[in-house]
N, C-alpha and C positions, 0 to 999 in steps of 0.2 A: 580560170574563163569558162571553158569547155561546161562546166557544172553550171553556171547562171545562163548562159544560153540555153540548154537543156532545160532548166526550170522554167524559163520565159515560153519557151516553144509549149512546154507542156501545159501552162497555166493560160495562156492566151491565144494558143492556136492561131498565130498570124500566118498568111500567106507567104511571107518573105520577113526574113532577118538579115538586117545590112549591120555591119561592124565599121565604125570608123573611128575615127582619133588619130592623133600625132604617134601613137606607137604599135599600129596596126600592122606595120611593117616589120616588126618584131616578133610576130607569131611566126612561126613555124610552118603551122598547118591552122586552118578556120577551122572552129568546130562545126560537125555535122550540123547541116540544115541552115548555114549562115554562108554569107558571101562579104567581102569586103567592097565599101562604100564609100566616096567622098564628102567630107562634111559640108561641101556646099549646097551639094543634094539634099541632105539633111534639113535645112534652111530651108531651102526651096520648097519641100515637101510640107515643113512645119507650118511656112507662111501660108500656103494654101488650104492646108487644114483648118487654121484659125479663121481664114478668110469666109470659107464655106459654112463654119460653125456660125460666125457672126450673122450671117446672111441668113439663116435658118433660125436664129434666135429671135432675128429682129421680125421675122415670118411670124414666130410664135408670138411673139407680144404683140403685136398688130392684131393677130387673132384671139387673144388675150380680151382685149378691148370689146370685142364682142360678145363675149362670154366669160363667165367667171375662170374657168381653167380652160389650158390646152388638153385636150385629151389624146394622148400618145400612147400607142400601143405599138409591139413590135413590128406590125405591118407597116404602121403609117409614119413613125419617128423619123426625123431628120438621119440622112446615111450619115452625118457625121457623129452623131449619137448611138448607131447602130452597135451591137457588140457582135 
């Protein structure tokens, strides 16, 4: 598991890695750069992300009606879509 977490952190460069699930308590030590979390928080965060994404996509669709295509750059892309 530590190898997978290391690869995830290297590939995605996240600010925070939260591990959860029914068997997290079986780990003697968490992988470096991670912390234990509750699944309920993961669901709440996922719902918030999808809610923001939906609002941003609705806004982009409204703009599309005014012009042929939305012109997103890294600077003006919806935060939910920024890497």
